[in-house]
N, C-alpha and C positions, 0 to 999 in steps of 0.2 A: 787530788789532782784529776782534772777531767781528761778522759782519753782523747788523744789526738786522732786526726784522720789516718795517720800512719799506723797507729795502734789498731784502729778498726780494720784496716786492710789486712793486717796479719791475723786478726780475729776471724775475719771471713775466710781466709785461707785455711785456718784450723777447722772451721765449720765444714769446709769442703774436703777435709781430710788430706790436705796437701802436706806431704812429708818434708820435701826439700825445695828450696829455691836456689837456682844456680845463678850467680851474679858476680859483678865486679863493681867495686866501690867507686863513687864519684860524688861531687858536691850536689848534683841534681837529685840524688836520693839520700842525702844526709838524714832527712827526717825519717825515712824508712829504716836506715841503719841504726838510728837511736832507738826506734821502736823495737828492733830486734834485741837490743840490749835489755830493754824493759821486759820483753817477753821471754827472756832466758833462752834465746835462740830456738824458738819453736814457732813455726816450722824451721828446720835447720837451714841456715844460710851456708851454701857451699861456694867458697871463693874460687873462681876460675883464674887462669892466667890473663885473660882479657875477655872482652864482651863477646867476641865471636865464638870463643870456646864455651862461654856460658850457655849460649843458644844451642850449640852442638851437644853439650852435656845434657841439657834438658831433653833434646831429641833422643839421645841414646837411652836416657833413663826411661822415657816413655815407651820406647820400642821393647825394652826388656821387662818392664814392670806392667805395662798395659794401663798405667794411670796417666792423667793429664800432667804434662811437664810445665813448670813455671820458671821463667828466667827474668832477671832484673838488670837494668843498666841505667846509667845517667843519661842526660840529654846530649844533644850535639853529636860529636864524633862517637861517643859511647853507644848511642842509639843506632847510628849507622853501622857500627861493627856487628850488631845483632843480625843484620839482614841475611848474611850467608847461611847461618844456621836455621833461621826462620824459613827461608825459601826451601831448604832441605826438608824441613818438617812439612811444609805445604805440599811439595811434590810427592812426598812419601805418605801423605794423608795421616800425619801424626798430630794429635791434639797438643798444642802448646800455647800458653798464654804469656805474653811479655808485659812486664810491669816496667814502665819507662818514666824517668824523671823529665822535667822541663824547667826552663827558666821561670822566675817569678812572673806572675800574671802582669804586673805593672811594667815589666821590661819587654814584654812580647811586642813584636813588630817594630822594634826600635833599633835594629841592627846590633843587638846585644852580643857580647862575646860568645862565639860558638853557637849562636841560636840557629836552630833548624826547624822548618815547618814539619813537625813530626806527623801530623795527620796526613799530609801529602806523602811523606816518606813511606808510611806504612800502608797506604791505601791499596796497594797491589797485594803485598804478601798477607795482609790482614784484611782482605776485602770483605770477609763475612762479618767482621765486627771490629771496629777501631774507634775508640771514643776518648775524649779528654775530660777529666774531672775538674771543674772550675769552682764548685762549691761543695761543702761537705754533704749536703742533702742528696747529692747524686748517688751516694753510697747508701746501702750496699747494692743497689740495682745494677749499676754499671759493671762492677766486678763480678757479680753473680751471673749476669748475662754473658760476659766474656768467657767465664769458665764453662758455663752451660753450652754455649755455642761451640766452643773448641771441642768439648767432649762429644756432643751430639752429631756434629758435622765432620769430625776428625780433621780439623783445620787449625790455622793460626789465628789468634785474636790478640789485640793489643789494648792496654789501658795506660793512658798518659796522665801523670799526676804532677802538676807544677810544684816546685820546691816549697813555695809559700803555702800552698794548699795542704801539703803533708803536715805542716806545723800547726794548722788550725785546730781548734777544739771540735771534736766530732759532734754533730747533732743530726738525729734521724730526720728523714723527710716528713714534713708536716702535712703536705697535701695527700689526699687519698686518691688511689687509683680506682676510678669508677668508669664503667663503660655501659652505654645504653643503646644496644642495637634495636632498630625498629624492624621487625620481621613480619612481612605480610605476603611472602611468596611472590612478590611482584617487583620488578625494577621500576618502582613507583615514580621517581622523578623523570626517568626517561619516558615512561608511559604518558605522563601528563604533559611533557614537552611536546611529544608527538601530537597530542590532542590540541594543545594551545598553539603550536607553531605551524603544524601542517593540516590541522583539522582531521587527522587520521585516527581511526579507532584503534584500540589496543590489539596488537598482533601477538596472541598468546604463545606461539612456538618460540618467539624470540625473547619474551619478557616474563614468562612464568618460571619460577624458580622452585627447586626442591624445598620441602619443608624441613629446615634444619633446626634442631633443638639446641640453640646456642648455650642455654643455661646448663643443660646436661653435659655438653662438651666441656664447659668451663669447670664443672665439678671434677671431671677426670684429670684436670690439671691442678687439683687441690686448691681451686679458687672458690670463693663463695658466690652463689648465684641464685636468682629467682626469675620466674617467668610470669608476666602479667598477661593473662588471656582475656579477662573481663575488666571493665572500668573499676570495679571495686577492688581489684588486685593492685592497682597502681600505688595507692597511698601506703599500704603495708610493704610493698616492694621497695619503695624509696626509703622507708624507715629502716628496713633491714640493711639496705645499702649504706646508709649514713651511719649505722651502728656497727658496721662490719670492722673486724680487726685485721682484714687482709684485702687484697684486691677483690673487687666485687663486680659482677656482671648482672645487670638488670635488663632482661629481654622484654620488650613491649610488643605485643601482637597488635598491630594497627590495622585499620580498615583501609584497604586500597581504594575504596570508592570515594573517600573524602577528598575533595579537590583542594590542593595546596595553592590556591590562587592568592598571591600577595597583594597588598594594597596598591602597588604601582602597576599592576597588570593593565595592559591597554584594552580598549574596547574590542579591537580586532582579535586579540588573543582570547578574550572571553567568548566572542562569537565563534572562533575556530573550535574551541573546546565544546561549545554547544553543537556545532556542526558534526563533530565526531559521534555524538549521541545519535543524531538523525541518520548517520551512515551505518548504524548497526553495531555500535561498540558492544562487546561481549558483556560488559558490566553496567549497561545503561540504566536499568531500573534502580540499582543502588546508587549510581551517580546522581540521578535526579533527586532521589530521596535525601541523600546526604548533603547535596548542594543546597537544596531548599532549607534543610534543617540549619545548616551553617549560616545562611543568609538571614534566617529568622532569628537566630541567636544574636547576630550582629545588630539587627534592628530593634529587637525586644530583649534587653538584658535580663529580664526576669524569666525568660523562657528556659525550660529545662532545669528549674530549681534555683536559678540565680535570681537575685533581687537587686534591682537598680535603686539608685538614690531618689528620694522624693523631695 
């Protein structure tokens, strides 16, 4: 039997070493309750008298244990009852994550019985992080971020899971999280906008940035990363990124002198950019060199090692 989304939620709670979940039953979380039965009540489900008490119990547990509290409730009125306890947690800077059910996705926005817009309901008390899971692939990222945010910022977070989503077979995300920042110590687009729109040369005090090693910082977060400084580093960097088994950051050190002039640039804009060179742009030698090189590559496809069709 394939694990359900609800099974995976409890599995992630165990990974985060959550001992107890304080809650009150309701049809909006029937899928989670079934998963608790399959998980032999681990983490332990602590039944409260009502949802408001469940939230307060999570707050009390957190205050005495120092661990992140977790509470659970159904949709509609059940979710509303959580608010008093969650606001207590927020004002006392206590980390609590609320797991909340919701009506089936197909019934949303159709005036379904006891339907409440939960994202709007929790946007104040869980302002730091409040998300609704609509497909299995959003997990584990959404739940992990909720627990991490609650603990790191000592605040309230909320994860809303519609009833039908809880019953879906879990499947991990197929997409890969890749990020490619272009770092050239220059607010490059702003720089070239000033050149093209105002004919103004680069003003270094406003546009020169500190040299940040994004790849090194990513590694401190236990991400995979690489930094491409030279053109020959790009191919291997992409290969490492595509082969990575975790989120990967590929940092590209680009040349700020390369003009990002699009095909639709007007003649006036091109003239203005040229005027900025004549007015003493700090990077004018490289601008002329790179601009000439780019135009030559455009006109002669074989330039620079490329071969056009014959």
